C-alpha positions as CSV (number, residue, x, y, z in Angstrom):
1,M,126.9,135.5,109.4
2,Q,123.7,135.5,107.3
3,T,123.1,132.2,105.7
4,P,121.9,132.2,102.0
5,V,118.2,132.3,101.5
6,I,116.7,130.6,98.4
7,S,113.2,131.3,97.3
8,N,111.5,129.3,94.5
9,P,108.2,131.0,93.6
10,V,105.8,129.0,91.4
11,V,103.7,130.6,88.6
12,Y,100.5,128.7,88.0
13,Y,98.4,128.8,84.8
14,G,100.8,131.4,83.2
15,S,102.5,131.7,79.9
16,F,106.1,132.4,78.9
17,R,105.3,135.9,77.5
18,D,103.8,137.2,80.7
19,V,106.1,135.4,83.2
20,L,108.0,138.6,84.1
21,S,104.7,140.4,85.0
22,S,103.3,137.5,87.0
23,S,103.5,137.3,90.7
24,G,104.9,134.0,91.8
25,S,103.5,132.0,94.8
26,L,105.4,130.1,97.4
27,F,102.8,127.4,97.2
28,P,102.2,124.7,98.1
29,Q,104.5,124.1,101.1
30,P,104.9,121.0,103.2
31,V,104.3,121.4,106.9
32,T,105.3,119.3,109.9
33,G,103.5,119.3,113.2
34,S,103.8,117.3,116.4
35,D,101.6,115.7,119.0
36,P,101.1,118.4,121.8
37,D,100.8,115.6,124.3
38,V,104.5,115.0,124.6
39,M,105.4,111.7,126.1
40,T,108.9,110.9,127.4
41,P,110.5,108.0,125.5
42,R,111.2,105.1,127.8
43,V,113.6,102.2,127.6
44,M,113.2,99.3,130.0
45,N,116.2,97.0,130.4
46,F,116.2,93.7,132.2
47,H,118.5,90.7,132.5
48,T,119.2,87.6,134.5
49,S,122.3,85.5,134.5
50,I,123.9,82.4,135.9
51,Q,127.7,81.9,136.4
52,Q,129.6,78.7,136.8
53,N,133.3,77.9,137.2
54,V,133.8,74.9,134.9
55,G,137.4,74.3,135.8
56,F,140.7,75.0,134.0
57,G,140.4,78.6,135.2
58,T,137.3,79.2,133.1
59,V,134.1,80.8,134.1
60,V,130.9,80.5,132.0
61,D,128.1,83.1,132.2
62,V,124.7,82.4,130.6
63,A,122.3,85.4,130.6
64,Y,119.0,86.5,129.2
65,V,119.1,90.2,128.2
66,G,116.1,92.2,127.0
67,S,115.2,95.7,126.2
68,L,111.8,97.4,125.5
69,G,111.5,100.8,124.0
70,R,108.2,102.6,124.4
71,N,106.8,106.1,123.5
72,L,109.4,106.3,120.7
73,L,109.0,108.9,117.9
74,W,107.7,108.2,114.4
75,R,106.2,110.3,111.7
76,R,103.1,109.8,109.5
77,L,101.2,111.8,106.9
78,L,97.9,113.3,108.0
79,D,96.7,113.9,104.4
80,P,97.8,110.9,102.4
81,I,96.4,110.5,98.9
82,P,94.2,107.3,99.0
83,L,95.2,104.1,97.2
84,G,94.0,104.1,93.6
85,A,93.3,107.9,93.5
86,N,95.4,108.3,90.3
87,F,93.2,105.7,88.6
88,S,89.9,107.5,89.3
89,P,88.3,109.3,86.3
90,A,87.3,112.1,88.7
91,N,91.0,112.9,89.3
92,A,92.0,113.1,85.6
93,N,93.8,116.2,84.4
94,P,91.3,118.2,82.3
95,T,94.1,119.2,79.9
96,N,95.3,115.6,79.4
97,P,92.8,113.0,80.7
98,R,95.3,110.2,80.3
99,V,97.2,111.4,83.3
100,P,96.0,112.3,86.9
101,L,96.1,115.7,88.4
102,S,99.2,116.8,90.3
103,P,99.3,115.4,93.9
104,V,98.8,118.9,95.3
105,F,95.3,119.0,94.0
106,L,94.4,115.6,95.6
107,R,95.5,116.4,99.1
108,R,92.9,116.7,101.9
109,Y,94.3,120.0,103.1
110,Q,94.4,122.4,100.1
111,G,97.4,124.7,100.1
112,Y,99.9,122.1,101.5
113,S,102.0,119.5,99.6
114,G,101.9,117.2,102.6
115,V,101.2,117.5,106.4
116,T,103.5,115.3,108.4
117,Y,102.7,114.6,112.0
118,A,105.3,113.5,114.6
119,E,103.9,111.5,117.5
120,W,105.3,109.4,120.4
121,A,103.6,106.1,119.4
122,S,106.4,103.8,118.2
123,S,108.0,100.9,120.1
124,S,110.9,98.4,119.9
125,N,111.7,95.0,121.4
126,Y,115.0,93.2,121.9
127,H,115.5,89.8,123.4
128,S,118.7,87.8,123.5
129,L,120.6,84.8,125.0
130,Q,124.1,85.8,125.8
131,V,126.8,83.2,126.7
132,T,130.4,84.1,127.6
133,A,133.3,82.0,128.7
134,N,136.5,83.6,130.0
135,R,139.8,82.2,131.2
136,R,142.2,84.5,133.0
137,F,145.8,84.3,132.0
138,A,147.3,81.1,133.4
139,R,149.9,78.7,132.1
140,N,150.7,81.1,129.2
141,L,147.1,81.2,127.9
142,E,144.0,83.3,128.3
143,F,140.9,83.4,126.1
144,G,137.4,84.6,125.9
145,V,134.3,83.5,123.9
146,A,131.1,85.6,123.6
147,W,128.0,84.4,121.7
148,T,124.8,86.4,121.4
149,W,121.6,84.9,119.9
150,S,119.1,87.7,119.6
151,K,116.2,89.3,117.8
152,A,115.4,93.1,117.5
153,M,112.1,94.3,116.1
154,D,110.7,97.8,115.7
155,F,108.4,100.0,113.5
156,N,111.1,102.4,112.5
157,D,114.9,102.7,113.1
158,A,115.1,106.5,113.5
159,D,113.0,109.3,114.8
160,G,112.6,110.8,111.3
161,D,111.4,107.6,109.7
162,Q,107.8,107.7,108.3
163,V,105.4,104.9,108.8
164,S,102.4,104.0,106.6
165,S,99.2,106.0,106.8
166,L,97.4,103.9,104.2
167,M,98.1,100.4,105.5
168,P,97.8,99.0,109.0
169,V,101.0,100.2,110.6
170,R,101.7,97.0,112.4
171,V,101.2,94.9,109.3
172,W,103.2,97.2,107.0
173,N,106.0,98.5,109.2
174,Y,106.6,96.2,112.2
175,G,109.4,93.7,111.7
176,L,113.1,93.1,112.1
177,A,115.1,96.1,112.8
178,S,117.8,97.0,110.3
179,Y,120.5,96.5,113.0
180,D,119.2,93.0,114.0
181,R,121.9,90.3,113.9
182,T,120.7,86.8,114.8
183,H,124.2,85.5,115.8
184,V,127.3,87.3,116.9
185,L,130.2,85.1,118.0
186,K,133.5,86.6,119.1
187,V,136.6,84.7,120.2
188,N,139.7,86.3,121.6
189,W,142.9,84.7,122.8
190,L,146.4,85.5,124.0
191,W,149.1,82.8,124.0
192,S,152.6,83.4,125.5
193,V,154.9,81.0,123.6
194,P,156.8,78.9,126.0
195,S,160.5,79.9,126.4
196,A,163.3,77.7,125.1
197,P,165.4,75.9,127.8
198,W,168.7,77.5,126.6
199,R,169.8,80.5,128.6
200,H,172.3,82.0,126.2
201,P,171.6,85.8,126.0
202,V,171.4,85.8,122.2
203,V,169.1,82.8,122.0
204,D,166.9,84.3,124.7
205,R,166.5,87.6,122.8
206,V,165.7,85.8,119.5
207,V,163.7,82.8,120.5
208,N,161.9,83.7,123.7
209,H,159.3,86.3,124.8
210,W,156.9,85.8,121.8
211,Q,153.2,86.3,122.2
212,V,150.4,85.4,119.7
213,S,146.9,86.9,120.1
214,G,143.9,87.3,117.9
215,I,140.2,88.0,117.5
216,A,137.8,85.9,115.4
217,S,134.4,87.4,114.5
218,F,131.4,85.5,113.0
219,V,128.3,87.7,112.6
220,S,125.0,87.1,110.8
221,G,124.2,89.4,107.9
222,A,121.9,92.4,108.1
223,P,118.2,92.0,107.2
224,A,117.7,92.7,103.5
225,S,114.9,93.1,101.0
226,V,114.5,93.2,97.2
227,G,113.4,96.4,95.5
228,Y,112.2,96.8,92.0
229,S,111.6,99.2,89.1
230,F,110.1,99.0,85.6
231,V,111.7,99.6,82.2
232,T,108.7,101.7,81.5
233,A,107.5,103.8,84.4
234,T,104.3,102.3,85.9
235,D,102.1,103.6,88.6
236,I,101.2,100.6,90.8
237,T,99.4,101.9,93.8
238,G,97.7,105.0,92.4
239,T,99.2,107.2,95.1
240,P,102.7,108.8,95.7
241,D,102.4,108.1,99.4
242,L,102.8,104.3,99.3
243,G,105.0,102.3,97.1
244,A,104.0,98.7,96.5
245,R,106.4,96.0,97.6
246,I,107.7,93.2,95.3
247,V,105.7,89.9,95.0
248,V,107.5,86.9,96.5
249,T,106.4,83.5,95.3
250,G,108.8,81.3,97.3
251,N,111.8,81.3,99.7
252,P,114.6,83.5,98.3
253,V,117.3,82.1,100.6
254,L,119.9,79.9,99.0
255,P,121.9,77.4,101.1
256,K,125.4,78.7,101.5
257,G,126.8,75.8,99.5
258,D,124.7,76.8,96.5
259,R,125.7,80.5,96.5
260,T,128.1,81.9,93.9
261,F,129.5,85.3,93.1
262,S,126.7,85.9,90.6
263,Q,123.8,84.4,92.6
264,N,123.6,84.9,96.3
265,F,119.8,84.4,96.6
266,Q,117.1,82.8,94.6
267,T,116.1,85.4,92.0
268,S,113.4,83.4,90.2
269,V,110.9,83.8,93.1
270,F,110.2,87.5,92.5
271,R,107.4,89.0,90.4
272,P,106.2,92.6,89.9
273,P,103.2,93.7,91.8
274,Q,100.0,94.1,89.8
275,V,98.5,97.5,89.2
276,N,96.2,98.7,92.1
277,T,97.9,96.2,94.6
278,V,100.6,96.7,97.2
279,G,102.5,93.4,96.8
280,N,103.1,90.8,99.4
281,S,106.7,91.2,100.5
282,A,107.5,91.7,104.2
283,R,109.7,94.5,105.4
284,Y,112.7,92.2,105.2
285,I,112.8,88.8,103.5
286,M,116.4,87.5,103.8
287,R,119.8,88.5,105.2
288,G,122.7,90.0,103.5
289,P,126.3,88.8,103.6
290,G,127.7,88.1,107.1
291,V,131.1,88.5,108.6
292,N,133.8,85.7,108.9
293,N,137.0,87.5,109.9
294,W,140.2,86.6,111.7
295,D,142.6,89.3,113.0
296,L,146.0,88.0,114.3
297,S,148.9,89.7,115.9
298,V,152.4,88.6,117.0
299,F,154.4,90.4,119.7
300,K,158.1,90.1,120.6
301,N,159.5,91.8,123.7
302,V,163.3,92.4,123.9
303,V,164.8,93.8,127.1
304,V,167.6,96.2,126.1
305,R,168.4,97.1,129.7
306,E,166.3,97.7,132.7
307,P,163.8,99.3,132.4
308,V,164.0,99.8,128.6
309,Q,162.3,97.3,126.3
310,V,161.7,97.2,122.6
311,Q,158.5,95.6,121.3
312,Y,158.1,94.3,117.8
313,R,154.5,94.1,116.6
314,L,153.2,92.2,113.6
315,E,149.4,92.7,113.0
316,I,147.4,91.0,110.3
317,Y,143.8,92.0,109.7
318,N,141.6,89.5,107.8
319,A,144.6,87.2,108.2
320,F,143.3,84.4,105.9
321,N,142.3,86.9,103.2
322,H,138.8,85.5,103.3
323,T,136.6,87.2,100.8
324,Q,133.8,89.0,102.6
325,F,131.2,90.5,100.4
326,G,129.6,93.7,101.7
327,G,126.5,93.9,99.6
328,W,124.4,92.3,96.8
329,D,122.5,93.7,93.9
330,T,118.9,93.6,95.2
331,A,117.2,95.8,92.6
332,A,115.0,93.8,90.3
333,R,113.9,95.4,87.0
334,F,110.9,94.3,85.1
335,D,109.8,94.8,81.5
336,A,106.2,95.3,80.2
337,N,105.6,91.5,80.2
338,G,106.7,91.1,83.8
339,N,110.1,89.5,83.0
340,Q,113.0,90.3,85.3
341,V,115.7,91.9,83.1
342,N,118.5,92.9,85.5
343,A,121.2,90.4,84.7
344,R,123.1,91.3,87.9
345,L,120.3,90.7,90.3
346,G,121.8,88.6,93.2
347,E,125.4,89.4,92.3
348,A,127.9,90.6,94.8
349,T,128.5,94.4,94.5
350,S,131.1,95.2,97.2
351,A,133.5,93.5,99.5
352,R,135.1,94.4,102.8
353,N,138.8,95.0,103.2
354,P,141.2,92.3,102.0
355,R,144.1,91.2,104.2
356,Q,146.1,94.1,105.6
357,I,149.5,93.7,107.3
358,Q,151.3,96.2,109.4
359,M,154.5,96.1,111.5
360,G,155.9,98.4,114.0
361,L,158.5,98.9,116.8
362,K,157.6,100.2,120.2
363,I,160.0,101.4,122.8
364,I,158.8,101.0,126.4
365,F,160.7,102.7,129.2
């Protein structure tokens, strides 16, 4: 089957009355190339661990786990428009000197709207302390605890991500990975409720054979940054190939006890970047909302007759109905005087699922 083909020719320096007699041009076109010296991406994993039986049927494992990625793929522009190019009088539009020429006239390679180059030059680093404690089922109880304290850093999270060609790439792009989570703590358990001493068949089927299990999750939030816009469109860097970052004048992180629904980080520390600058914000400057979640389940097994059993299941997700915000408004908006006018900046914008309960019967034979 032939897929649809769409062609968008462009008529330059024409007029409406002769548009039908003009020959359009498919110009300019972007182009993408790649480094001919192809290097195989490499990932080096390493770990060391110590295990110790601490009694009560519990084994503790303490491990260092690391991973290094090398020769990873990134993309960058070979013909970026220099910083401040739009502010140069030499680049003014002759028909309207108050605005610069279209970017296609300012590219190094005429006839292209951008030359992107893929090369195997990126890298990533991951280091972690991982602690687990596991107790096998004994005396009606088993449990497991897993805690990871880690840090993941990279230049780009995906092969198609583009890094800066106008700023030192390590200064501008290297930082926490978007998937970095400082702390991940998981606790799981299974408790078989002790049986009642009465042996009556009815009592046995109603009171005995109950099990309670659950998983508790506590996870640090994802790295986050604050973007910005202007009430009146303003060119800050003088190039379409690099956007300035917001100016940060202090620590935006609020203590957890000071956070409210409408203010989850300190909004007063942000300022707009000045024209012909690139701002001072890092790639990420704080963390978004984390996870504090409890999932519980209750099981009841009833023997109808050998080998047929009926299992009643009650499962509760987010059992304590703890409000868990999923995102914040991180888009600052500045007026002509540099005042921040987004009244919702720092406000929670989404939440994860509330408590959900489901029940079921399962026949085992």
